[in-house]
SEBAVO-624795 format. One line per field, with one value per residue (C-alpha): residue number from 1; residue in three letters; x, y, z. Coordinates in steps of 0.02 Angstrom, whole numbers, plus 50000, padded with zeros to 5 digits. Example, Ala and Ser with C-alpha at 12.3 -4.5 7.8 and 13.67 -1.06 7.14 Angstrom:
2
resi 1,2
resn Ala,Ser
u 50615,50684
v 49775,49947
w 50390,50357
//
This chain:
647
resi 1,2,3,4,5,6,7,8,9,10,11,12,13,14,15,16,17,18,19,20,21,22,23,24,25,26,27,28,29,30,31,32,33,34,35,36,37,38,39,40,41,42,43,44,45,46,47,48,49,50,51,52,53,54,55,56,57,58,59,60,61,62,63,64,65,66,67,68,69,70,71,72,73,74,75,76,77,78,79,80,81,82,83,84,85,86,87,88,89,90,91,92,93,94,95,96,97,98,99,100,101,102,103,104,105,106,107,108,109,110,111,112,113,114,115,116,117,118,119,120,121,122,123,124,125,126,127,128,129,130,131,132,133,134,135,136,137,138,139,140,141,142,143,144,145,146,147,148,149,150,151,152,153,154,155,156,157,158,159,160,161,162,163,164,165,166,167,168,169,170,171,172,173,174,175,176,177,178,179,180,181,182,183,184,185,186,187,188,189,190,191,192,193,194,195,196,197,198,199,200,201,202,203,204,205,206,207,208,209,210,211,212,213,214,215,216,217,218,219,220,221,222,223,224,225,226,227,228,229,230,231,232,233,234,235,236,237,238,239,240,241,242,243,244,245,246,247,248,249,250,251,252,253,254,255,256,257,258,259,260,261,262,263,264,265,266,267,268,269,270,271,272,273,274,275,276,277,278,279,280,281,282,283,284,285,286,287,288,289,290,291,292,293,294,295,296,297,298,299,300,301,302,303,304,305,306,307,308,309,310,311,312,313,314,315,316,317,318,319,320,321,322,323,324,325,326,327,328,329,330,331,332,333,334,335,336,337,338,339,340,341,342,343,344,345,346,347,348,349,350,351,352,353,354,355,356,357,358,359,360,361,362,363,364,365,366,367,368,369,370,371,372,373,374,375,376,377,378,379,380,381,382,383,384,385,386,387,388,389,390,391,392,393,394,395,396,397,398,399,400,401,402,403,404,405,406,407,408,409,410,411,412,413,414,415,416,417,418,419,420,421,422,423,424,425,426,427,428,429,430,431,432,433,434,435,436,437,438,439,440,441,442,443,444,445,446,447,448,449,450,451,452,453,454,455,456,457,458,459,460,461,462,463,464,465,466,467,468,469,470,471,472,473,474,475,476,477,478,479,480,481,482,483,484,485,486,487,488,489,490,491,492,493,494,495,496,497,498,499,500,501,502,503,504,505,506,507,508,509,510,511,512,513,514,515,516,517,518,519,520,521,522,523,524,525,526,527,528,529,530,531,532,533,534,535,536,537,538,539,540,541,542,543,544,545,546,547,548,549,550,551,552,553,554,555,556,557,558,559,560,561,562,563,564,565,566,567,568,569,570,571,572,573,574,575,576,577,578,579,580,581,582,583,584,585,586,587,588,589,590,591,592,593,594,595,596,597,598,599,600,601,602,603,604,605,606,607,608,609,610,611,612,613,614,615,616,617,618,619,620,621,622,623,624,625,626,627,628,629,630,631,632,633,634,635,636,637,638,639,640,641,642,643,644,645,646,647
resn Met,Glu,Glu,Gln,Asn,Ser,Asn,Tyr,Asn,Ala,Asn,Glu,Ile,Thr,Ala,Leu,Glu,Gly,Leu,Glu,Ala,Val,Arg,Lys,Arg,Pro,Gly,Met,Tyr,Ile,Gly,Ser,Thr,Asp,Thr,Lys,Gly,Leu,His,His,Leu,Val,Trp,Glu,Val,Ile,Asp,Asn,Ser,Ile,Asp,Glu,His,Leu,Ala,Gly,His,Cys,Thr,Thr,Ile,Asp,Thr,Thr,Ile,His,Thr,Asp,Asn,Ser,Ile,Ser,Val,Ser,Asp,Asp,Gly,Arg,Gly,Ile,Pro,Val,Asp,Met,His,Ser,Lys,Leu,Lys,Lys,Ser,Ala,Leu,Glu,Val,Val,Met,Thr,Val,Leu,His,Ala,Gly,Gly,Lys,Phe,Asp,Lys,Asn,Ser,Tyr,Lys,Val,Ser,Gly,Gly,Leu,His,Gly,Val,Gly,Val,Ser,Cys,Val,Asn,Ala,Leu,Ser,Ser,His,Leu,Arg,Ala,Glu,Val,Lys,Arg,Asn,Gly,Lys,Leu,Tyr,Met,Gln,Glu,Tyr,Ser,Asp,Gly,Lys,Pro,Ile,Ser,Ala,Val,Lys,Glu,Ile,Gly,Thr,Ser,Glu,Ala,Thr,Gly,Thr,Thr,Ile,Lys,Phe,Thr,Pro,Asp,Asn,Glu,Ile,Phe,Glu,Glu,Thr,Val,Tyr,Lys,Phe,Ala,Thr,Leu,Ser,Thr,Arg,Leu,Lys,Glu,Leu,Ser,Tyr,Leu,Asn,Lys,Gly,Leu,Lys,Leu,Ser,Leu,Thr,Asp,Leu,Arg,Asp,Leu,Asp,Glu,Asp,Gly,Lys,Pro,Lys,Arg,Glu,Asp,Tyr,Phe,Ser,Glu,Gly,Gly,Leu,Leu,Glu,Tyr,Val,Arg,Tyr,Leu,Asp,Glu,Ala,Arg,Thr,Pro,Leu,Leu,Asn,Asn,Pro,Ile,Tyr,Val,Thr,Gly,Lys,Glu,Asp,Asn,Val,Glu,Ile,Glu,Val,Ala,Met,Gln,Tyr,Asn,Thr,Ser,Phe,Lys,Glu,Asn,Ile,Tyr,Ser,Phe,Val,Asn,Asn,Ile,Asn,Thr,Arg,Glu,Gly,Gly,Thr,His,Val,Asn,Gly,Phe,Arg,Arg,Ala,Val,Asn,Arg,Val,Phe,Thr,Gln,Tyr,Gly,Lys,Asp,Ser,Gly,Met,Phe,Asn,Lys,Leu,Lys,Phe,Ala,Ile,Ser,Gly,Glu,Asp,Phe,Arg,Glu,Gly,Leu,Thr,Ala,Val,Val,Ser,Val,Lys,Val,Pro,Glu,Pro,Gln,Phe,Lys,Gly,Gln,Thr,Lys,Gly,Glu,Leu,Gly,Asn,Ser,Glu,Val,Thr,Gly,Ile,Val,Ser,Arg,Ala,Val,Gly,Asp,Val,Leu,Lys,Tyr,Tyr,Leu,Glu,Glu,Asn,Pro,Lys,Ser,Ala,Lys,Val,Ile,Ile,Asp,Lys,Val,Ile,Leu,Ala,Ala,Thr,Ala,Arg,His,Ala,Ala,Arg,Lys,Ala,Arg,Glu,Met,Val,Gln,Arg,Lys,Asn,Ile,Leu,Thr,Gly,Gly,Gly,Leu,Pro,Gly,Lys,Leu,Ser,Asp,Cys,Ser,Ser,Arg,Asn,Pro,Asp,Glu,Cys,Glu,Ile,Phe,Leu,Val,Glu,Gly,Asp,Ser,Ala,Gly,Gly,Thr,Ala,Lys,Gln,Gly,Arg,Asn,Arg,Glu,Tyr,Gln,Ala,Ile,Leu,Pro,Leu,Arg,Gly,Lys,Ile,Leu,Asn,Val,Glu,Lys,Ala,Met,Glu,His,Lys,Ile,Tyr,Asp,Asn,Glu,Glu,Ile,Lys,Asn,Met,Phe,Thr,Ala,Leu,Gly,Val,Asn,Ile,Glu,Glu,Lys,Asp,Gly,Glu,Arg,Ile,Leu,Asn,Thr,Glu,Lys,Leu,Arg,Tyr,Ser,Lys,Val,Ile,Ile,Met,Cys,Asp,Ala,Asp,Val,Asp,Gly,Ser,His,Ile,Val,Thr,Leu,Ile,Leu,Thr,Phe,Phe,Phe,Arg,Tyr,Met,Tyr,Pro,Leu,Ile,Thr,Asn,Gly,Asn,Ile,Tyr,Val,Ala,Ala,Pro,Pro,Leu,Tyr,Arg,Val,Ser,Lys,Gly,Lys,Gln,Phe,Arg,Tyr,Cys,Trp,Asn,Glu,Asp,Glu,Arg,Gln,Glu,Ala,Ile,Asn,Phe,Tyr,Ser,Asp,Gly,Asp,Glu,Ser,Lys,Val,Lys,Ile,Gln,Arg,Tyr,Lys,Gly,Leu,Gly,Glu,Met,Asn,Ala,Glu,Gln,Leu,Trp,Glu,Thr,Thr,Met,Asp,Pro,Asp,Ser,Arg,Met,Leu,Arg,Gln,Val,Gly,Ile,Glu,Asp,Ser,Gln,Glu,Ser,Asp,Arg,Val,Phe,Thr,Met,Leu,Met,Gly,Asp,Glu,Val,Pro,Pro,Arg,Arg,Gln,Phe,Ile,Glu,Glu,Asn,Ala,Thr,Tyr,Ala,Asn,Val,Asp,Val
u 46668,46540,46372,46243,46069,45951,45805,45812,45648,45544,45558,45742,45727,45768,45728,45786,45727,45662,45724,45685,45861,45949,45871,45918,46077,46138,46324,46324,46250,46350,46521,46458,46339,46457,46528,46598,46445,46334,46444,46440,46232,46301,46424,46283,46186,46331,46394,46203,46235,46420,46332,46222,46385,46481,46342,46340,46182,46263,46379,46342,46305,46278,46276,46199,46219,46060,46060,45976,46104,45995,46085,46025,46090,46043,46096,46056,46046,45894,45800,45761,45615,45418,45306,45253,45343,45274,45297,45299,45154,45228,45318,45497,45543,45469,45546,45719,45700,45603,45679,45847,45956,45854,45918,45946,46140,46091,46038,46208,46125,46079,46260,46423,46514,46439,46492,46367,46377,46303,46141,46098,46125,45995,45868,45999,45993,45805,45803,45924,45832,45686,45653,45688,45620,45643,45603,45628,45637,45591,45450,45417,45352,45428,45387,45384,45373,45432,45484,45487,45607,45603,45430,45324,45222,45111,45104,45243,45169,45185,45191,45229,45325,45506,45606,45774,45814,45863,45866,45861,45884,45872,45888,45892,45982,45905,45974,45890,46022,46157,46269,46318,46240,46333,46400,46581,46623,46806,46758,46647,46757,46907,46790,46722,46860,46939,46794,46799,46995,46909,46799,46842,46743,46635,46569,46542,46496,46461,46368,46356,46184,46266,46402,46371,46493,46455,46339,46243,46301,46340,46500,46533,46679,46689,46752,46812,46961,47005,47167,47090,47232,47384,47295,47255,47449,47525,47376,47452,47628,47624,47727,47841,47992,47970,48081,48011,47953,47775,47699,47701,47515,47435,47275,47186,47047,47042,46896,46805,46910,46943,47133,47185,47366,47459,47642,47756,47939,47986,48115,48040,48083,47895,47777,47615,47486,47304,47202,47007,46880,46720,46763,46775,46921,47006,47126,47182,47227,47213,47229,47235,47391,47469,47464,47530,47673,47698,47731,47843,47951,47953,48020,48118,48225,48232,48277,48398,48514,48521,48571,48705,48658,48633,48804,48902,48764,48838,48642,48496,48343,48190,48024,48001,48163,48060,47927,48025,47962,47838,47681,47516,47334,47283,47100,46983,46832,46768,46589,46584,46705,46717,46761,46833,46734,46564,46667,46750,46937,47013,46987,46978,46953,47118,47092,47123,47315,47364,47269,47343,47522,47505,47432,47561,47687,47669,47669,47799,47940,47895,47920,48092,48152,48094,48147,48343,48338,48207,48237,48413,48354,48227,48341,48475,48336,48287,48484,48497,48313,48428,48563,48480,48352,48498,48590,48425,48437,48603,48553,48391,48503,48637,48498,48400,48568,48608,48457,48480,48675,48594,48486,48328,48378,48277,48333,48389,48276,48130,48041,47955,47787,47773,47626,47685,47501,47498,47322,47338,47497,47528,47671,47707,47819,47872,47941,48108,48182,48112,47956,47992,48058,47892,47798,47892,47826,47647,47617,47542,47699,47589,47505,47609,47778,47879,48014,48079,48097,48272,48228,48149,48183,48238,48110,48091,47990,48150,48269,48321,48250,48440,48469,48328,48423,48547,48439,48419,48243,48197,48290,48227,48050,48081,48153,48037,47866,47950,47898,48038,48019,48021,48052,47935,47870,47988,47876,47943,47801,47806,47771,47692,47671,47796,47709,47715,47589,47415,47417,47563,47533,47632,47636,47714,47700,47539,47645,47704,47853,47763,47639,47789,47860,47693,47694,47866,47823,47665,47732,47861,47711,47638,47773,47856,47734,47561,47484,47476,47381,47255,47237,47212,47362,47420,47348,47398,47384,47290,47376,47276,47305,47267,47226,47088,47094,47003,47058,47082,46954,47021,46974,47083,47041,47063,47011,46971,46791,46800,46925,46793,46673,46784,46814,46624,46606,46739,46739,46564,46595,46749,46893,47048,46982,47052,47204,47248,47398,47442,47541,47657,47761,47724,47882,47753,47653,47699,47688,47519,47442,47505,47425,47266,47235,47351,47391,47238,47126,46978,46988,47120,47069,47155,47141,47155,47253,47154,47166,47002,47081,47258,47282,47233,47325,47488,47459,47466,47592,47714,47652,47684,47882,47931,48047,47915,47890,47754,47613,47643,47602,47434,47400,47465,47354,47209,47202,47247,47103,47113,47297,47392,47470,47560,47553
v 52510,52632,52658,52506,52548,52511,52496,52300,52237,52111,52173,52149,51982,51903,51737,51635,51451,51311,51194,51030,50959,50999,50845,50737,50782,50880,50847,50976,51097,51073,50976,50815,50715,50657,50769,50925,50932,50921,51065,51166,51201,51298,51396,51426,51507,51621,51666,51775,51826,51880,51975,52079,52119,52164,52283,52370,52292,52165,52152,51984,51787,51660,51474,51348,51145,51068,50902,50822,50889,51028,51195,51370,51530,51708,51860,52060,52114,52193,52022,51933,52038,51972,52070,52024,51984,52093,51964,51812,51837,51769,51830,51871,51741,51601,51670,51663,51500,51407,51480,51421,51583,51718,51841,52012,51966,51976,52165,52269,52389,52277,52185,52256,52106,51947,51763,51674,51709,51569,51616,51428,51453,51450,51357,51230,51225,51229,51087,50983,50976,50860,51027,51205,51377,51539,51673,51868,52017,52163,52313,52288,52119,51939,51828,51637,51506,51329,51208,51006,50957,51122,51150,51288,51194,51367,51544,51667,51706,51849,51776,51923,52083,52140,52311,52240,52163,52012,51829,51672,51508,51308,51166,51002,50890,50776,50577,50501,50634,50634,50501,50570,50709,50729,50905,50937,51080,51091,51090,51232,51314,51317,51402,51539,51574,51618,51714,51830,51874,51897,52029,52111,52192,52052,51964,51782,51636,51445,51323,51135,51113,50907,50950,51024,51016,50983,51125,51102,51249,51198,51213,51391,51493,51652,51742,51913,52008,52177,52163,52071,52012,52058,51951,51803,51800,51794,51673,51575,51594,51572,51396,51498,51608,51785,51862,52028,52110,52159,52102,52195,52253,52305,52371,52470,52465,52511,52489,52454,52292,52302,52223,52166,52072,52043,51952,51887,51820,51682,51556,51413,51337,51335,51447,51452,51586,51565,51676,51711,51818,51891,51782,51605,51492,51506,51338,51342,51515,51600,51798,51886,51752,51779,51945,51945,51840,51940,52111,52012,51945,52118,52214,52102,52070,52277,52292,52158,52203,52393,52345,52226,52092,51979,52017,51866,51716,51610,51581,51657,51701,51600,51668,51526,51581,51750,51666,51528,51557,51660,51663,51787,51796,51890,51935,52039,52085,52080,52148,52028,51880,51724,51568,51417,51275,51265,51240,51418,51366,51473,51642,51695,51891,51955,52114,52084,52012,52210,52273,52154,52184,52362,52381,52253,52328,52512,52445,52337,52464,52584,52475,52411,52593,52645,52484,52442,52339,52232,52250,52155,52003,51965,51959,51854,51747,51747,51735,51565,51490,51504,51411,51285,51264,51244,51133,51019,51026,50945,50814,50763,50737,50644,50496,50490,50477,50332,50251,50250,50191,50045,49997,50062,50066,49982,49990,49826,49805,49803,49672,49696,49599,49515,49607,49750,49826,49991,49939,49805,49850,49900,49954,49936,50071,49955,50027,49914,49765,49643,49689,49720,49557,49471,49574,49507,49332,49368,49463,49425,49423,49432,49614,49653,49757,49799,49915,49928,50083,50112,50235,50393,50481,50644,50786,50887,51029,51090,51036,51125,51012,50958,50901,50756,50686,50626,50527,50353,50335,50451,50406,50239,50293,50387,50250,50136,50227,50273,50454,50618,50797,50914,51078,51162,51336,51391,51286,51120,50980,50773,50662,50532,50456,50299,50289,50092,50053,50145,50102,50174,50107,50158,50008,50061,50002,50061,50172,50347,50316,50229,50373,50499,50400,50416,50593,50617,50496,50606,50770,50703,50650,50818,50925,50849,50705,50811,50719,50552,50621,50700,50568,50465,50348,50352,50260,50216,50037,49990,49866,49800,49856,49683,49514,49436,49262,49116,48942,48951,49067,49258,49406,49572,49749,49886,50003,50002,49980,49818,49744,49784,49689,49527,49524,49529,49398,49295,49306,49236,49338,49289,49403,49286,49168,49286,49307,49466,49516,49678,49731,49879,49827,49749,49617,49546,49453,49334,49316,49226,49357,49499,49466,49419,49583,49690,49659,49559,49672,49543,49589,49729,49925,50051,50240,50329,50497,50649,50854,50913,51079,51123,51291,51190,51058,51160,51240,51079,51018,51151,51156,50985,50964,51156,51230,51336,51233,51366,51320,51143,51132,51233,51117,50944,51013,51043,50893,50768,50683,50602,50590,50396,50377,50234,50185
w 51787,51689,51764,51707,51638,51809,51695,51701,51646,51544,51396,51401,51409,51264,51193,51078,51089,51172,51310,51227,51212,51371,51447,51302,51273,51441,51402,51251,51388,51534,51481,51596,51686,51802,51964,51869,51770,51937,52006,51837,51877,52022,51911,51802,51953,52041,51877,51872,52030,51983,51825,51940,52050,51892,51850,51995,52079,52203,52347,52437,52367,52491,52431,52540,52527,52581,52687,52528,52436,52339,52335,52361,52291,52352,52308,52335,52158,52073,52072,51899,51822,51860,51764,51606,51431,51265,51156,51241,51365,51518,51667,51634,51786,51686,51536,51614,51701,51547,51377,51337,51281,51353,51489,51466,51464,51255,51289,51274,51383,51548,51548,51487,51526,51579,51618,51552,51404,51309,51415,51445,51630,51741,51606,51595,51779,51793,51645,51729,51896,51960,52074,52068,52170,52142,52232,52193,52292,52189,52208,52377,52339,52357,52224,52187,52076,52097,51930,51907,51756,51687,51680,51774,51938,51946,51886,51961,52148,52251,52446,52512,52545,52543,52583,52478,52333,52266,52177,52275,52177,52253,52149,52159,52021,51929,51999,51837,51746,51840,51882,52071,52160,52304,52293,52368,52494,52458,52252,52300,52426,52295,52167,52279,52346,52185,52148,52270,52231,52039,52110,52257,52372,52348,52492,52470,52597,52577,52698,52732,52808,52815,52910,53095,53261,53433,53437,53290,53193,53009,52930,52836,52762,52695,52546,52541,52458,52491,52360,52226,52102,52241,52372,52220,52168,52377,52407,52255,52292,52490,52481,52350,52417,52333,52234,52237,52392,52329,52151,52019,51968,51795,51793,51624,51514,51324,51188,51346,51380,51547,51609,51777,51798,51967,51923,52067,52025,52151,52164,52095,51925,51840,51753,51852,51750,51779,51667,51682,51550,51633,51786,51676,51717,51531,51568,51388,51406,51225,51156,51329,51390,51225,51241,51413,51362,51232,51330,51440,51325,51231,51374,51461,51311,51271,51451,51438,51304,51350,51514,51434,51557,51411,51304,51435,51353,51217,51162,51137,51281,51235,51308,51430,51524,51558,51621,51736,51923,51883,51949,51863,51853,51684,51704,51574,51558,51391,51335,51185,51198,51080,51155,51080,51112,51235,51383,51366,51387,51281,51226,51029,51038,50929,50990,51153,51124,51081,51225,51355,51274,51273,51468,51535,51413,51472,51662,51657,51558,51697,51842,51770,51755,51926,52020,51978,52092,52048,51893,51893,52010,51879,51748,51851,51856,51655,51634,51765,51666,51502,51585,51658,51511,51390,51514,51522,51329,51331,51473,51370,51209,51303,51374,51217,51101,51249,51231,51036,51042,51166,51037,51143,51296,51416,51594,51632,51804,51698,51670,51532,51472,51304,51228,51119,51101,51230,51245,51347,51430,51608,51706,51886,51960,52144,52292,52325,52254,52376,52342,52147,52150,52237,52106,51963,52017,52057,51887,51731,51624,51444,51482,51656,51670,51830,51851,52045,52099,52228,52391,52355,52207,52168,52224,52072,52175,52232,52053,51903,51760,51709,51881,51856,51716,51802,51932,51897,51948,51852,51666,51688,51717,51558,51468,51519,51470,51303,51325,51282,51310,51164,51129,51029,50982,51142,51226,51313,51287,51331,51159,51237,51040,51092,51257,51278,51427,51437,51639,51738,51933,52061,52199,52383,52550,52645,52778,52775,52703,52539,52549,52534,52379,52296,52331,52261,52105,52070,52084,51955,51850,51888,51859,51680,51630,51652,51495,51565,51721,51608,51482,51629,51604,51781,51945,52144,52185,52318,52446,52584,52771,52841,52818,52954,52962,53069,53028,52824,52822,52795,52715,52665,52742,52660,52812,52994,52967,52838,52962,53113,53013,52977,53163,53206,53043,53113,53293,53344,53500,53538,53460,53522,53385,53259,53193,53110,53021,52975,52832,52826,52691,52517,52552,52702,52547,52439,52270,52247,52383,52299,52147,52211,52322,52211,52043,51980,51866,51924,52103,52144,52188,52088,52117,51960,51980,51881,51911,51950,51992,51905,51992,52179,52109,52105,52249,52353,52258,52288,52471,52514,52431,52428,52543,52645,52810,52902,52734,52738,52921,52921,52774,52858,53023,52928,52846,52989,52983,52805,52829,52806,52997,53018,53208
//
């Protein structure tokens, strides 16, 4: 890291425009006003502290969730300047907090690289908070200013002395703007853990004052990484079996662009590449990922040819073959990145492709030459991947050809609906033929289709792709839904143009076996039909656990609280008058009961399946459905409180 300019003062704060539009159109600035946008406020404040760390002036960042769901973020950086801004004639702190596109990051001398590059950061947070308090330790003094709806309540005040330096921002999201104002500990924890790996040596913490233990101590987690991306890759792959003793590590710098990459091969069949620019998760990839893939393809292709290991293959190696079973983290620091879209999901700087490709290529070439045994393990994995890909293509083509020959080939078990309008149609994937028969009797034939699934489907986490096309239940799902996997530009993509239903509803028994089947089906959708999840097509039905009745009166109950409430309602102090039926399976309900509790759109409960964090979802699916037992046991023990346990 080059030495930064420590003359961080009021005149280096550049103001570009005001805050008027933020409260009117918050989605334009933070993406949305749902729970994702709510958490985005925290990321913006933490980004400012991270920028101080990247500039070499911050070692600790503490985040606290308060009992009223307000958030405070404290760092030990230089502290936001408080002296008068020469042009605007007001405190620099007030300028930063109240003027959009105001910040030192627009001055190249203050921050060489920065995460909050659109500059809307903390002023946006202020505009969308009903109350915000900023405290600054600087010049031996403690300063404070408070705001409401983005406007100062008073001038900057000197309220004490301090030998330390740093900034504390405490804000309360405006409940008139946000649909949800309750912060999730797990969401904040995942991001802070990620930031600790991306910024080795930085101490981060998260404290939840809403969650106290028996001694009255709040829940707290600390995050710190000495190994950075090397530790990150091991963490991501903890539920997979590695092929190499240690991950391959790349670091380099060219034209002020810093590159850091860690990569590890494992025995799985999936590619997992996570990319970051200035700590921002670029979920759609971009030029830095293109450069990484180009280097991997180029170096391994040349090595395979030179070693003669590809000579016996009767078909061409594809780029994706080199990345099967590869977990990698690609992190770059770019002084002036160009992102595609407001959400910063994809890097657009064309020069970064070559910079990353050269840095990764040089290290990989050296690694293969110096580690011939590891090189052979990797190339053997590539050959296996190419062979499996070739077999998978033949298996897919065979399934699709069979469908064409049989006139569309809808599964014989499918009880289709009469409507042909996908927007109004839904399909229930039902556990077992018995429950499928009941669902078929109870459904609305106009728009509800039923596909019974026999037993537990194949665990796709442990199977090569071509094996899944031998599984009758999975073939039936492909053909019933009308989707198929195609190869385009060396990538396998799901073609959803002919999707026949807008809602795909997984309906299983409300017991442990049912939960396991739901997880197997969700693993299949996550690995092979991911767009259906991101497009909001996948749902899980929620059949009731109990039927509490007294005479002809009854209530369905979905949890223990509802059950007890119903008992209290009907018992009149005498619980012997109340009959409680525990549903262990869908087959215990008749068609009418199944309709009114689980299938009727006016009364049912559906849980829509979404992806809040694709990286964490990938890790959890691998942990739950993969080969490694210890991580799974630890996960279950830590989350047993929330598990669906059948007793």
